[in-house]
C-alpha positions as CSV (number, residue, x, y, z in Angstrom):
1,M,-12.2,17.8,-5.8
2,K,-10.1,16.6,-8.5
3,L,-7.8,13.7,-7.8
4,N,-4.7,15.5,-8.3
5,T,-5.5,18.3,-5.8
6,L,-6.4,15.7,-3.3
7,F,-2.7,14.3,-3.6
8,A,-1.3,17.7,-3.3
9,L,-3.1,18.4,0.0
10,A,-2.4,15.0,1.3
11,A,1.6,16.0,0.4
12,V,1.5,19.2,2.2
13,T,-0.2,17.5,5.2
14,G,2.3,14.8,5.5
15,A,5.0,17.3,5.1
16,T,3.9,19.3,8.3
17,M,3.4,16.4,10.5
18,A,5.6,16.1,13.7
19,C,8.2,13.4,13.9
20,A,8.7,10.9,16.6
21,S,11.1,7.9,16.9
22,G,10.1,4.6,15.6
23,S,11.2,1.0,14.9
24,A,13.7,1.3,12.2
25,T,14.5,-2.2,11.1
26,M,12.8,-5.4,11.2
27,S,14.5,-7.3,14.0
28,S,13.9,-10.6,16.1
29,Q,12.4,-8.5,19.0
30,S,8.9,-7.5,19.5
31,P,8.2,-4.4,17.2
32,S,6.7,-1.3,18.5
33,P,3.5,-0.3,17.3
34,A,2.9,1.3,13.8
35,T,2.0,4.9,15.1
36,S,1.4,7.8,12.6
37,A,4.1,9.6,14.4
38,S,6.9,7.0,13.9
39,A,6.0,6.2,10.4
40,A,6.1,10.1,9.5
41,T,10.1,10.0,10.2
42,G,10.5,8.0,7.1
43,E,11.7,5.2,9.0
44,W,10.6,1.5,8.5
45,V,7.9,0.6,11.1
46,N,7.0,-3.1,11.8
47,L,3.5,-4.0,11.3
48,I,3.4,-7.5,12.9
49,D,3.8,-8.1,16.5
50,P,2.3,-10.6,18.4
51,K,-0.8,-8.9,19.6
52,L,-1.3,-7.2,16.0
53,T,-1.4,-4.0,17.7
54,A,-1.4,-2.0,14.4
55,W,-4.6,-4.0,12.9
56,R,-8.2,-4.4,13.5
57,G,-11.0,-6.0,11.5
58,Y,-12.5,-4.2,8.5
59,K,-15.6,-2.2,10.3
60,E,-14.5,-4.1,13.7
61,Q,-12.8,-2.5,16.6
62,T,-10.8,-5.6,17.3
63,V,-8.8,-8.3,15.3
64,P,-11.3,-11.1,14.3
65,A,-10.8,-14.5,15.6
66,G,-9.1,-16.5,12.8
67,W,-6.1,-14.4,12.6
68,Q,-2.9,-15.2,14.7
69,V,0.7,-14.7,15.0
70,V,2.7,-17.8,15.4
71,N,6.5,-17.3,15.4
72,G,6.4,-13.9,13.7
73,D,4.5,-15.2,11.0
74,L,0.8,-14.0,10.5
75,N,-1.3,-16.8,9.7
76,K,-5.2,-17.5,9.0
77,K,-6.4,-21.1,8.0
78,L,-10.2,-20.4,6.8
79,S,-12.4,-17.5,5.9
80,V,-12.2,-14.7,8.1
81,N,-12.9,-11.0,8.1
82,D,-10.0,-8.9,6.2
83,L,-7.7,-6.8,8.6
84,I,-7.0,-3.1,8.4
85,T,-4.8,-0.9,9.6
86,K,-5.6,1.4,12.5
87,N,-3.6,4.1,10.7
88,E,-3.9,5.6,7.2
89,Y,-1.1,6.3,4.9
90,G,-0.7,8.3,1.8
91,D,2.9,8.3,0.1
92,F,4.2,5.3,1.3
93,E,6.4,2.2,0.8
94,L,5.3,-1.4,2.0
95,E,7.3,-4.6,2.1
96,W,6.2,-8.1,3.2
97,E,6.7,-11.7,2.5
98,W,3.9,-14.1,1.8
99,K,3.1,-17.8,1.1
100,L,-0.2,-19.8,-0.2
101,P,-1.0,-23.3,-0.2
102,P,-2.0,-24.9,-3.8
103,G,-4.7,-23.0,-5.5
104,G,-4.5,-20.1,-2.7
105,N,-5.7,-16.6,-3.3
106,A,-5.7,-13.4,-1.1
107,G,-4.6,-9.6,-1.5
108,V,-3.1,-6.6,0.1
109,F,-5.2,-3.6,-0.4
110,Y,-4.0,0.1,-0.2
111,R,-5.7,3.7,0.2
112,G,-8.9,2.2,1.1
113,D,-11.7,3.1,3.6
114,E,-14.8,1.6,5.2
115,S,-17.6,3.6,3.1
116,D,-18.8,0.2,1.5
117,S,-19.4,-3.4,2.2
118,K,-16.0,-4.3,1.3
119,I,-12.7,-2.7,1.2
120,Y,-11.8,-3.6,-2.5
121,W,-14.8,-1.4,-3.7
122,T,-12.5,1.5,-2.6
123,A,-9.1,0.2,-2.4
124,P,-6.5,-1.1,-5.3
125,E,-5.5,-4.6,-4.5
126,Y,-2.0,-6.2,-5.0
127,Q,-3.1,-9.6,-5.8
128,L,-1.4,-12.7,-4.1
129,L,-2.1,-16.2,-6.1
130,D,-1.0,-19.5,-6.7
131,D,-1.1,-18.6,-10.3
132,A,-0.5,-22.5,-11.4
133,R,-3.6,-23.7,-9.7
134,H,-6.0,-21.0,-9.3
135,E,-8.5,-19.9,-11.8
136,D,-7.3,-16.3,-11.6
137,G,-4.1,-17.1,-12.6
138,K,-5.4,-17.8,-16.1
139,S,-5.5,-14.1,-16.9
140,R,-2.3,-11.9,-16.1
141,L,-5.2,-9.2,-15.1
142,T,-5.9,-11.3,-11.9
143,A,-2.5,-13.2,-11.4
144,A,0.0,-12.7,-8.7
145,G,1.3,-9.1,-8.4
146,S,-1.3,-7.6,-10.6
147,A,-3.3,-4.6,-9.8
148,Y,-6.3,-6.7,-9.5
149,A,-8.4,-6.5,-12.7
150,L,-6.6,-3.3,-13.9
151,Y,-3.0,-3.8,-14.6
152,P,-1.4,-7.0,-15.5
153,S,1.6,-8.6,-14.3
154,P,4.0,-10.5,-16.3
155,A,4.2,-14.1,-15.9
156,G,7.2,-16.1,-14.4
157,H,8.1,-14.1,-11.4
158,V,5.8,-15.9,-8.7
159,K,7.2,-18.8,-6.7
160,N,5.5,-22.0,-6.2
161,A,2.9,-22.6,-3.6
162,G,4.2,-23.1,-0.3
163,E,7.3,-21.0,-1.1
164,W,7.9,-17.5,0.3
165,N,7.4,-14.7,-2.1
166,S,8.8,-11.2,-1.3
167,S,6.5,-8.2,-2.5
168,R,6.8,-4.5,-2.3
169,I,4.2,-1.5,-3.1
170,V,5.3,2.0,-3.8
171,A,2.8,4.7,-3.6
172,R,4.0,8.4,-4.3
173,G,1.2,10.8,-5.3
174,P,-0.6,9.1,-8.2
175,H,2.3,7.1,-9.1
176,I,2.1,3.3,-8.0
177,E,4.2,0.3,-8.4
178,H,4.2,-3.2,-7.6
179,W,7.1,-5.2,-7.0
180,L,7.3,-9.2,-6.8
181,N,10.5,-11.1,-5.8
182,G,12.8,-8.2,-6.5
183,V,11.1,-7.4,-10.0
184,K,8.8,-4.4,-10.8
185,V,5.5,-6.0,-12.2
186,V,3.2,-3.1,-12.4
187,E,3.3,0.6,-12.9
188,Y,0.7,2.8,-13.3
189,E,-0.6,6.7,-12.5
190,Q,-3.8,6.7,-10.4
191,G,-6.5,8.9,-11.9
192,S,-4.8,8.9,-15.4
193,P,-6.9,8.9,-18.7
194,D,-5.3,5.4,-19.1
195,W,-6.4,4.3,-15.4
196,A,-10.0,5.8,-16.0
197,A,-10.3,3.8,-18.9
198,K,-9.3,0.5,-17.2
199,K,-11.7,1.4,-14.5
200,K,-14.4,1.9,-16.7
201,A,-14.0,-1.4,-18.4
202,S,-13.8,-3.3,-15.1
203,K,-16.5,-4.3,-12.2
204,F,-15.2,-1.2,-10.4
205,N,-16.8,1.0,-12.8
206,D,-20.0,0.8,-10.5
207,Y,-18.1,2.0,-7.7
208,P,-17.2,5.4,-8.0
209,K,-14.9,5.8,-5.1
210,Y,-12.6,3.0,-6.1
211,G,-9.1,4.1,-6.3
212,T,-9.8,7.9,-5.8
213,L,-8.2,8.1,-2.4
214,S,-5.0,9.9,-1.8
215,R,-4.7,8.3,1.7
216,G,-6.2,5.3,3.5
217,V,-5.8,1.9,5.5
218,I,-3.6,-1.1,4.4
219,G,-5.8,-4.2,4.1
220,I,-5.3,-7.9,4.2
221,Q,-7.5,-10.0,2.7
222,G,-9.0,-12.9,4.7
223,D,-12.3,-13.7,3.4
224,H,-11.4,-16.3,0.6
225,E,-11.1,-19.6,1.9
226,G,-7.6,-21.4,2.5
227,E,-4.3,-20.4,4.4
228,L,-2.3,-17.4,4.1
229,S,1.0,-16.6,5.8
230,I,2.6,-13.1,5.8
231,R,5.9,-12.1,7.6
232,R,8.3,-9.3,7.9
233,M,5.7,-6.7,7.1
234,R,6.9,-3.1,7.3
235,I,6.1,0.3,6.1
236,R,7.6,3.9,5.8
237,T,5.9,7.0,5.0
238,L,7.6,8.8,2.0
239,P,8.5,12.6,1.9
């Protein structure tokens, strides 16, 4: 099935889902679990609560040891299995804040599944990086905010290691946007000839399913060494 057909089917399916009430705003109170029904209303749904009820490990049924929530912040200190959402998302807006130590490296994945050994073989990645001290920061294709290895982000927008950054992903059909600290740093059309050429030139060319899903899980990379902190992560489904 062609990619644009998949997007059309996903949009029709999303439009006919029943609506239910959910958590509309981020607050200091414990957020409700991120259910498909609450996200379908277009209201913001918090993704981080003390028990991480919205998450599980990649190819696991529970949250891996090593991930913890402290004072509302999701943290990991060592290499640990990636997290993925229990629910899948098609057209959505995702917001979060993140910080890394010097030389830190992580990522947020979207529209992925568990059909391969790692989520990054199916899901595009929003790169989280300390550009100044990590080797990947030498190339804009793998720097903070990039669509990892496909679309570069401009320099000068990521904050110093140890400081909080704000990020946003907007996915509407094939149209994808990456935002970093209030600036749109990446914009592309999934499945377009330009995207196909960039995929072919990357390591993802050997993985046919990469970037072809119209809906899938959100993932947080944990398998790199070092610390990662994420807070105020929320999502809403777009009409």
